[in-house]
C-alpha positions in Angstrom: -18.1 18.9 8.6 -21.0 16.4 8.6 -23.0 18.9 6.6 -20.8 18.0 3.6 -23.0 14.9 3.5 -26.5 16.3 3.7 -27.0 14.9 0.3 -26.2 11.2 -0.2 -22.6 10.7 -1.2 -21.2 7.6 -2.8 -18.9 5.7 -0.3 -15.7 6.1 -2.3 -16.2 9.9 -2.3 -16.9 9.8 1.5 -13.7 7.8 2.0 -11.7 10.2 -0.2 -12.9 13.1 2.0 -12.3 11.3 5.2 -8.7 10.4 4.3 -7.5 13.2 2.0 -9.4 16.4 2.5 -6.7 19.1 3.0 -8.4 20.5 6.0 -10.4 17.7 7.6 -8.8 14.5 6.2 -7.1 11.9 8.2 -3.7 12.3 6.5 -3.8 16.0 7.1 -2.9 15.2 10.7 0.6 14.4 9.7 3.1 12.4 11.7 0.9 11.8 14.8 -1.0 9.0 13.0 2.2 6.8 12.7 4.1 4.6 15.1 3.4 3.1 18.5 1.9 6.4 19.8 -0.3 6.8 16.8 -2.9 4.6 15.1 -0.8 2.1 13.2 2.7 1.0 12.6 4.1 0.2 9.2 7.0 -2.2 8.3 9.6 0.6 8.0 8.7 2.0 11.4 8.7 -1.5 12.9 12.3 -2.2 11.9 15.0 -0.4 9.8 15.9 -3.9 8.5 12.9 -3.8 6.3 14.0 -0.8 4.2 17.7 -1.8 4.3 16.7 -5.2 2.8 14.7 -3.5 0.2 17.7 -1.3 -0.7 19.8 -4.5 -1.1 17.2 -6.0 -3.3 17.2 -3.0 -5.6 21.0 -2.6 -6.0 21.3 -4.5 -9.2 18.3 -2.9 -10.9 19.1 0.7 -9.9 21.8 1.2 -12.6 19.3 0.1 -15.2 16.9 2.8 -14.0 19.5 5.6 -14.0 19.7 5.5 -10.2 16.3 7.3 -9.8 13.7 6.3 -7.2 10.1 7.6 -6.8 8.6 6.7 -3.4 4.8 7.3 -3.0 3.3 7.8 0.5 6.6 8.1 2.3 5.1 8.5 5.8 7.8 9.7 8.3 10.6 9.1 5.8 11.9 6.1 7.5 11.8 3.9 4.4 13.8 6.5 2.4 16.4 6.7 5.2 16.9 2.9 5.2 17.0 2.4 1.4 19.6 5.2 1.1 21.6 3.4 3.8 22.1 0.2 1.7 21.7 1.6 -1.8 22.5 5.3 -1.6 25.7 5.0 -3.5 23.7 3.8 -6.5 20.9 6.4 -6.1 21.3 9.6 -8.1 17.9 11.1 -7.1 15.3 10.0 -4.6 11.9 11.6 -5.2 9.2 11.6 -2.5 5.7 12.0 -3.9 3.2 12.5 -1.0 -0.3 14.0 -0.8 0.5 15.1 2.8 2.7 18.2 2.4 2.8 18.6 6.1 5.1 15.5 6.4 8.0 17.0 4.5 9.6 18.6 7.6 9.3 15.3 9.4 10.8 13.4 6.5 13.6 15.9 6.0 14.6 16.0 9.7 14.8 12.2 9.8 16.8 12.1 6.6 19.3 14.7 7.8 19.7 13.0 11.2 20.8 9.8 9.5 22.5 11.0 6.3 23.6 14.6 7.1 22.5 17.9 5.5 24.0 16.8 2.1 21.0 14.5 1.7 19.1 17.5 0.4 21.2 17.3 -2.8 19.8 13.8 -3.5 16.2 13.9 -2.1 13.5 16.1 -3.6 9.7 16.4 -2.9 7.1 16.3 -5.6 3.6 17.6 -5.0 2.0 15.8 -8.0 2.5 12.7 -10.1 5.3 13.3 -12.7 4.3 12.9 -16.4 7.2 10.5 -16.8 8.5 7.9 -14.3 11.9 6.9 -15.4 13.3 4.9 -12.5 12.2 2.6 -9.6 8.7 3.3 -8.3 8.1 2.2 -4.7 4.9 2.1 -2.6 4.6 0.5 0.8 1.0 0.5 2.1 -0.2 2.9 -0.6 -2.7 0.8 -2.5 -4.7 -0.2 0.6 -5.4 3.5 1.3 -7.2 4.1 -2.0 -10.9 4.9 -1.8 -13.1 1.9 -2.7 -16.7 1.4 -3.9 -18.7 -0.8 -1.5 -21.4 -3.1 -2.7 -24.1 -5.5 -1.4 -25.1 -8.6 -3.4 -28.8 -9.1 -4.0 -29.8 -11.4 -6.8 -30.8 -9.4 -9.9 -30.4 -6.1 -8.0 -26.9 -5.4 -6.7 -26.7 -2.4 -4.3 -24.1 0.2 -3.8 -23.3 2.0 -0.5 -23.8 5.7 -0.1 -23.4 7.9 3.0 -25.8 10.6 4.2 -26.1 12.9 7.2 -29.5 12.1 8.7 -30.9 13.1 12.1 -27.6 14.2 13.4 -25.4 11.3 12.3 -24.0 9.6 9.2 -25.9 6.6 8.0 -25.6 4.1 5.2 -27.9 4.5 2.3 -28.1 1.6 -0.2 -29.0 2.4 -3.8 -29.3 0.1 -6.9 -25.9 0.0 -8.5 -25.6 1.8 -11.8 -25.6 -0.6 -14.9 -21.9 -0.7 -15.4 -21.1 -1.3 -11.7 -23.9 -3.8 -11.4 -22.4 -5.8 -14.4 -18.9 -5.8 -12.7 -20.5 -7.1 -9.5 -22.4 -9.8 -11.3 -19.3 -10.9 -13.2 -17.4 -11.3 -9.9 -20.3 -13.2 -8.4 -20.4 -15.5 -11.4 -16.6 -16.1 -11.2 -16.3 -16.5 -7.4 -19.7 -17.2 -6.0 -22.3 -18.2 -5.2 -22.5 -15.5 -2.6 -25.1 -15.4 0.1 -27.8 -12.8 0.0 -26.5 -9.4 1.3 -22.9 -10.4 0.8 -20.8 -7.2 1.1 -17.4 -6.3 -0.4 -15.4 -3.6 -2.2 -14.1 -2.8 -5.6 -11.1 -0.5 -5.8 -11.6 1.3 -9.1 -9.3 4.2 -8.1 -6.5 1.8 -7.1 -6.5 0.1 -10.5 -6.8 3.5 -12.3 -3.7 4.7 -10.3 -1.8 1.5 -11.3 -2.7 2.1 -14.9 -1.5 5.7 -14.8 1.8 4.7 -13.1 2.4 2.0 -15.7 1.5 4.3 -18.7 4.2 6.7 -17.4 6.7 4.1 -16.3 10.1 3.5 -17.9 11.6 1.3 -15.2 10.5 -0.9 -12.4 7.5 -0.6 -10.0 7.5 -2.5 -6.7 4.5 -2.4 -4.3 4.1 -4.0 -0.9 0.8 -4.2 0.8 -1.7 -6.6 2.5 -4.3 -8.4 0.4 -5.2 -11.5 -1.6 -5.6 -12.7 -5.1 -9.1 -12.3 -6.4 -10.5 -15.8 -5.6 -9.7 -15.3 -2.0 -10.8 -11.7 -1.9 -14.3 -12.6 -3.1 -14.6 -15.9 -1.4 -18.2 -16.6 -0.3 -17.2 -16.8 3.3 -15.6 -13.3 3.3 -19.1 -11.9 3.3 -18.4 -8.6 5.0 -15.5 -7.6 2.7 -12.1 -6.3 3.9 -12.9 -2.7 4.7 -11.7 -1.6 8.1 -11.2 1.4 10.3 -8.2 1.7 12.6 -7.7 3.9 15.6 -5.0 3.5 18.3 -3.9 0.1 16.8 -7.5 -1.2 17.1 -9.4 -2.3 14.0 -13.2 -2.1 13.9 -16.1 -1.8 11.4 -17.7 1.5 12.5 -16.6 3.4 9.4 -18.8 6.4 9.6 -17.7 7.8 13.0 -14.8 10.1 13.9 -14.5 11.3 10.3 -10.9 12.3 9.6 -9.8 11.0 13.0 -9.5 7.3 12.1 -7.8 5.4 9.2 -9.9 3.7 6.6 -8.4 1.0 4.5 -9.3 -2.1 2.4 -7.2 -5.1 1.4 -5.7 -5.1 -2.0 -7.0 -7.3 -4.8 -3.7 -8.2 -6.4 -5.3 -9.9 -9.4 -6.9 -6.5 -10.3 -3.5 -4.9 -9.9 -2.0 -7.4 -12.2 -4.7 -6.9 -14.8 -4.4 -3.1 -14.6 -0.6 -3.3 -15.1 -0.7 -5.7 -18.0 -3.5 -3.7 -19.7 -1.0 -0.9 -20.0 2.0 -2.8 -21.3 3.6 -3.7 -17.9 5.5 -7.0 -17.6 5.2 -8.9 -14.3 8.6 -9.4 -12.7 7.2 -11.3 -9.7 4.7 -11.8 -6.9 5.5 -13.3 -3.5 4.8 -13.2 0.2 6.7 -10.4 2.1 8.4 -12.9 4.4 9.7 -15.0 1.6 11.0 -11.9 -0.2 12.8 -10.4 2.8 14.4 -13.7 3.8 15.6 -14.4 0.2 17.2 -10.9 0.1 19.2 -11.5 3.3 17.3 -9.8 6.1 18.6 -12.3 8.7 22.2 -11.6 7.6 21.7 -7.9 8.0 20.1 -8.4 11.4 23.0 -10.6 12.6 25.5 -7.8 11.7 23.7 -5.6 14.3 25.8 -5.7 17.6 22.7 -5.8 19.8 20.8 -8.5 17.8 22.2 -11.4 19.8 22.1 -9.6 23.1 19.6 -11.4 25.4 17.8 -8.2 26.5 18.8 -5.3 24.2 18.1 -7.4 21.1 14.7 -8.7 22.3 12.6 -6.0 20.7 14.6 -6.2 17.4 14.1 -9.9 17.2 10.4 -9.5 18.1 9.9 -6.9 15.3 11.8 -9.0 12.8 9.5 -12.0 13.7 6.5 -9.8 13.0 7.8 -8.9 9.5 8.5 -12.5 8.6 6.1 -14.7 10.5 3.3 -16.3 8.4 0.8 -15.4 11.2 1.8 -11.7 11.1 3.0 -9.6 8.2 5.1 -12.3 6.5 2.2 -13.9 4.6 -0.6 -11.2 4.9 1.6 -8.8 3.0 2.6 -9.4 -0.6 5.2 -8.0 -2.9 4.3 -7.4 -6.5 6.8 -6.1 -9.0 6.4 -5.1 -12.7 8.5 -3.4 -15.3 8.1 -1.4 -18.6 11.0 -0.4 -20.8 13.5 -2.0 -18.4 13.6 -5.4 -16.8 15.3 -7.2 -14.0 16.5 -10.2 -16.0 19.7 -11.7 -14.6 19.5 -9.9 -11.3 19.1 -11.2 -7.8 15.7 -9.6 -7.6 14.5 -11.6 -10.7 16.0 -14.8 -9.3 14.2 -14.4 -6.0 10.9 -13.9 -7.7 11.5 -17.0 -9.8 12.4 -19.0 -6.7 9.4 -17.7 -4.7 7.0 -17.3 -7.5 3.3 -17.1 -6.6 2.1 -15.4 -9.8 0.0 -18.5 -10.5 -2.5 -17.3 -7.9 -3.1 -14.1 -9.8 
């Protein structure tokens, strides 16, 4: 497999191979990467209250979107299960769009276990991006898994990271950035620097291209949840090693070139770039907030308190602990953001729109 990189390969292409190659890529491993026994745990796996609250938040906008949902990167199917639990009566069709075809049996089994065999009449799987997206588009931890271009700042000579197989191992190769990419890097430095010499970070061109495609095809509402920052924080001079990270067995590290296809590679999301990409294609921002604020405002505590075991001193301990992880500023509550935009349909007058007005952080973008 390392022979794929006998010639120098730009890092974003290496990252694409490491994550998405059908045979060797990380996501080809299927369900074993998720959960406490895997490499990482996402919010839906942490607590069903996450997806149930999201379902509540979408109830008023679903009729405006013909009751259609498109979920990208559905993982084990837990989020779909939980959204259908609190908004299923308003959902006419739930589409799962996932590059990992091997996860379909896992998702289907989980959906049937909770909603019965009739769930197949409502849920369908799509192997590619539809040409039209009429409905609600959802993505939880999708943007962070998009390949990024990595750069190093050197005055008058910005560098870009490439990867090459040399002497039995993969190594970094730094080459002068091409003129267009060098201009982009220099513009970021001028806006958010001065950066120290050899400052490293990432630019997620494929992420913004994906958002543009989604928005061009959208007739409805898009809602993305992920960890990241607005641009001024993303490229702050003190963040001089960027946000790229590898994760294996719930441990994050910066040895990105080992265990290719056996560890996760992610980068934080630059939400300002997402906002720019969306508005460039005619999208209207509905709101931007912290995950904790969003979930609290949509009644996650009320949902939790309705669970019989929630107040039990021992049986409810794990539920309360996981809920705290979702909401706490020191955990997912502030690190994760919620961004929502529309095209052709809006959320005006709904609870969703009011929450975004009350918890508005769009000024950061």
